[in-house]
N, C-alpha and C positions, 0 to 999 in steps of 0.2 A: 742800761749798760749792756753792750753786746758781748757775746761769748768770746769774740776774738780780741777784745781789748778790755781787760779788767783792771788795768793799772789805776791806782788811786794815790792821792797825796794827802799830806797832813794839813796843808794850808791852801787857801784859794789864791788865785792870781794867775799870772802868765805861765802856761805849762812849761815853756822852755826854761824860764828862770827857776821854777820849782824843781824840774828834773836836774838842772845843774847843781842846785843846792843839795838835792838828795844824793847825787853822785859824790860831791865833796864830803857829805856827812858819812856815806858808806865807806869812803876811803879812810876816814879817821878811825874806824874801829871795825872789827870783823862782824858780820851779820850774826844775829842771835836767832836760833831756831827753837821753837817750842813744839815738842812732840807729845801728843795725847794718845793714851792707850787705856782702854777700859777692860779688855778681856783678861789680861795677865799683869802681874807686877813686873817691874823692871829692876834688875837685869835678868829675871827669870825668862822673859820673852827674848829668846835668842836672836831672832831677826831684828827686833827693834834695838837691842843692845849693840849688835854689829853695825847698824845704821848710825847709832850715836857715836860709836868709836870712829867710824869713817869720817863723819863730819868734824869731830874734834881733831883728827889727824890732819885735816886740810884747813885748820885754822878757824873753824866756826865755833861760836859759843852755843852750847846746847843745854836746854832744860827739858825735863820730862814731867808730865802729870800722869799718875796711874794709881790704881788701888794698892792698898797695903797687902803684903803677904804676912803669914804668921810671924810675929816678933819684929816686923819691920818698923823702923822709926818713921816719923812724919816727914822728916827732911834728911836728905843725904847729899853729900858731894862725893862722887865715886868716879875715879878715873877721868876726871875733867868734866863730868856731867852733874848738873844740879837736878836732884830728883825730889819732887813734891808728891806726897802720898796722902790718900784719904782712906778712912775705914770703909771697906766695901759694904754694899747693901746686903741684907739677908738674902739667902737663896730664894730665887723667884719661882712661883708656881702659878700657872694660868696667865691669862691675858693681863689681868689687873696687876699681878705680881711682876711681870716683865715691864709693864708700863711704869710701875713704881720704881723698879731698879734703874731703868733708863733715865727717868726724871731725876731721881736722887743723884745718880752718877754725873748727869749733865750739870746740875746745880753745883755740886761739889767741885767739879772741874772748872766751871766758869768762875767760881770764887777763887780757886787757886790760880787761875790765869791772871787775876788782878794782883795777887801776891807776886807772881813772876814779873809782871809789869812794874811793880814797885821796885823790884831789884834790877831793873834794866829793860828798856824797850826791846820787844822781840819783833823781828821783821817777817818771819815766815812761820806759819802754823801748820804742822803735819798732823792729821788725824788718821788713826789706824782703826779700821772696823773689824769686828762688829762692836757697837751698832752703827747704823748710818744716820746718826743724829747730830754730829758736830759741825755740819755745814752751817747751821744757824749760828753757832758761836763764831765761826769764821766770818760770817756776814756782819756780825756785831763788831768784830775787830777790823773789818775792812776799811772803814773811814779813817782809821789811824795808820793806814799804810801797810797793813799786814796782809801778805799773800797766803794762799791756801794750797797745800799739797795733800792730796788724798792717797794714802797708802792702802791699796785695795787687798785686804787679806782674805775676805770671805764673800761668797755669793749668798746674801741673806734670803732673797726669794727662793733660791734653790734649796737652801737649808730648811726653809719652811716646808717645801714640798717633800723633801727627804724625810722629815719627821712626821708630817701629818697627811701626806698624800695630796693629790690635785684638789684644790678647793672647788667645790661644786656649787656653793651658794651660801647665803646667810652670813654668820659671823666670820667663818673661816675665809670666805672670799673677801670680806671687808679687810681682814687682817693682812691677807696676801697683797691686796691692792695698796694698802698702807705701806707695806715694805717696798713695793715697786716705786711708790711715790717718793719715799725717803731716799731710795737709791738714786733716782733721777735727780733729786735736789742736790745730793752730794756730788754726783758727776758734774752737774752744771755749775756748781759753786766753785769748783776747783780750778786754780790756774794751771796745774799740771796733775796728772794721775800716774801713779806708780803701780804696776800690776805684777803679780807674782809669777805669771806665766802667760803664754800666748792665748790660751783659752780665756783668761780673765781680760786680756787686752781686747779680744774680739767683743766681749760683753760691753766694755767701756765705749768702744766705737759704735756698736749697734744700738744698745739700749741707752747709752749716755749721750749719743749724738756728738761724739768727739772725733776729731781727726786723728789718724794714726800718729802724727807728729806730736800730738799733745799727750800721748800715753807712752810711757817707758817701761819696758819689762825689766824687773830686777828680781831674779830668782832668789829663793831663800837657801842658797847653798851654804854649807859650813865652811869655816876657816880651817882648812885641812892641815895647816901648819900647827894649829893648836888642838884640833879634834882629831886625834890619831891614837892607835892602840898603845896601851901600856901593859907592862907585866903586872897582872892583878895581884893585890895583896892577899886576897882570899880566893884562890882558884877553886873551881868546882871540883868535887871529889872525882877521882879517877873512875872511869866507867859510866859516870852520869852524863846525861845530855840535858843541857839547860836551854830552854826556850825563853825568849824575852819579848815583852811588849813595852814600848815607850810612847807616851803621848797622853792627850786629854781623853777622859773616859766619859763621853756624852752619848746620847741615844744614837747619834749618827756614826759613831766611831767603830762599831762592830766588835767591841771587846767581848761581848757575850758569845760571838762566833768563835773567838779564840778559845774560850773555855769549853765550848762544844768540841773543838778539835782536840784539846788536851784530854777531855773525857773519852773521845774516840780512841786516842792512842793508848791511854793508860788503862781504862776499864774494859774496853772492848777488844783491843788488840794486844793487851798484855805487855805494853812497853813500860814496865815498872821502873826503868832507869831514867824516865823522863820527868823533869821538874820544870817549873815555869816561874818567872819573875815578872810581875806586872808593875811597871814604873809609871807613876802619874796619879792624877786626881781628876775629879769632875763630878757632874751631877749624878752619874750612875755608879759611883764607887761603892756605896753601901749595897745597892742592889746586886752588883757583881760579886761582892763578898758573900751575899746570901745565896746567889746562884752557885758559887763554888762549894759552899757548904752543902747545899741540896744535892749536888752531883758527887759528893764524897771526895772532893779534891783538896781539902784543907791541908792535907799532908804533902801535897804535890805543888800547890800554888802559893806564892808569897806576894802580897800586895804591899808595896813600900809607901804609898802615898806620894806626896810632893818630894821631888829629889832635886839636888843642885848639880852643877856641872861636875863636881868631884865624884859624886855617887854615880852619875851617868857614865863617866869614863870607866869606873870600876866594873859596873855591871855589863856594859857593852863589850868590854875587853875580856870578860870571863865567860860570857854566854856563847852558845854554839850556833843558834839559829834565831833570826829575827822574824817576828810575826807582823804582817800587815793585813789585818782582818776587815778593813773598811769595805763595806758592801758597795756594789755598783749603784749609785744613786745620782740624781742630777747634780748634786753638790760634789760628791766624792770623785765622780768621773772627770770633772774639770778642775780639781784642786790638786796642788802639789803637796804631798805628804812629807813633812819635815823628817819624820821618823825614818822614812826610806833612805834619805841621804845621810842621816846620822848613822844608821846601820852600816851603810857603805863606807863611811869614813873610818869605821873601826874594823873594816875587812870582814864584816859579818854577813854570811849568806842569809838570804831571807826568802820567804814565801809570801805571795800577795794574791788577793783576788785581782782579776784582770781589769784594770782601770786605765783609761786613755792617758792621763797625765802621769800616772805611776810608770807606765812604759816609757814615757819621755825621760823620766828621771833614771829608771833602773836599766833600761836597755836590755842587754843579754846577761846582766849580772844578777838577775832575780829569777825565781821560778814563779810562773803565773798559773792560776787555776780559775775555773768559771766561778762567778760571784755566787756565794751562798752554798756552794757544793762542799759540805764538810768532809765527805769521804775523799774527794779529790785533793783537798787541802792537806788532809792527814797523809794521803799517799805521797805528796810532794815532800812533806816533812820527813816521812820514813825514808824516802830516797836519800835525803841529805844525811840522816842518821847512819844509814848503812853504807854510805859511799864517801869516805873521808877525802878521796881525790876530788870528788865533785864539790865538796865543801871548800877545799883548798882553791880549786879553780874559780869558783864563784866569788870567794872572798878576795882573791887577788884581782879579778876583773872589777869587782865593786870598788875597791880602794883606788885602782888606777882611773876608773871612770869618774869618780867624784873628785879626785885631785886634779884631773886634766880638763874636764868638761863642766863641772858643776861647782867648782870652788868659789868662795865668796869674793875673792880679790877682784876679778873682772867685774863682778856684780857691783862691788863697792864703787868702782870707777864710774859705772853708769849711774848709780844712785847720786853720787856727789855732783855729777855733771848737771843733773836736774836743778840742783840748788845754785850752782855757778851761773847757769843760764837765767834763773829767776832773779838772782841778787846782783849780778854783775861783778861778783867777787870771785877771785881765783887765786889760789896759792899753789905754787908748784909742789910736786911731791906725791908719793903714792897715798891712796886712801887707806891702805893697810900697810903700815911700815914693814919692810922685810926683816928688820931687826939684825942682830949680830949673828954669829954662827948658830946653827940649830942646836939647842941644848939637848943633853942626853936624858933628861928627866923632866917631869912636870913640876909645877910649883909645890906640890906635896911630896916631892922626892921620889915618886914612883918612876921607874925606868921606862922609857919609851922602847917599843919594839923596833929593832933595826930594820927599817923598810928597804934599805939598800943592800941587805944581805939576803939574796933569794932563798937560800937553804934555811936560814933562821926564820924568815918570814913564813915559809911553807910549814915549818915545824910548829910555829906558833898558831897558824890557822887551823891546825888539827887539834892541838893540845890546849890552846887558849890559856897558857901558863908560862912562867919563867922557865928557862932551860934547866 
């Protein structure tokens, strides 16, 4: 089968008659999309949940297979989405550990895909990496008429280099070549590819041998109508400056660099009014807690662990400065950092190591420093601490930029268009409904900051509290 024609049918016979029958069948009911995620539970995975909601809004039926989070049920129906969950594999260590994790997750996912099928045929399967292993499941479903969309979240070969360095030979080189092979198989098995930014699209075209028309960029922008500043219920004490980190805490995420910056500010420069809140979880969480203790920062740094959208809104609305400590690596330089745009959605000024795609997202709304330069990063944080007008200006520009250039709504239209083209199904209407008049408070009853009142917004950007 050629790469330019991957269409398949359920029955043999005259292709024209089969296609006519398929068209009549599609017209009888909306297409069913199965989305597979291994990296995070849903709806915790913000990008995938926004994708689900966009498909539901345009009339698609949506099912998701993903690992369980703490306390999650095995089956949920949430906001129009059927979610099937399996117990995650134990934390992996070493090559054999990762191989076991991937194999276990693949088998559990394949089994659950049969359960999804029993509850109704699915027409399109979307796999979100990491890992790049679900192309094989897509090929197994292909004879049943299922098309495959690859939602390209991570560059796994670059992730390998970022963690272990350039492979020189032996087992490391074998592992790296295996990742490149899995990536190629995923690109080539997909009917369409969705990339999170232009850097990822270039990889799909160059390494995946795909045409630009087969790759659609859908950035992971927030829905800024929902993700917006609130008046926090627990504002930080007057005179305190609270730094915040939001995201996964893995070896490549640079959270250890953030702790070194906090140590520089508090212990070496005497900024005793500085505290930090570290939101998230990951492989390095316990090591980071130990590092904080070793640096004598336990009275300054709070690790929250896993947080939901309610807690994220509270913390990002009450904090003063966001931290983007991702070091310049082959992975990070080409990846879009969700935390950058989430800080911006809450009008939060931020400091980042200088990365190519972070500049695409942040523009002139962030302060940038050379990668790994702890002193320069601390200098930038101090500039923001000492200059409320600078914090106000950056916060205002950040909110304006994310709301006008990076918002999820136009991305949702591009995303759903991929499915409309694959399925032949189209239902008029926005992929993100505008809703009624903008409410004055969130579902928890916390008042939104009035973004249309410049004086009030500027006051909030300095004080990060209610009037």
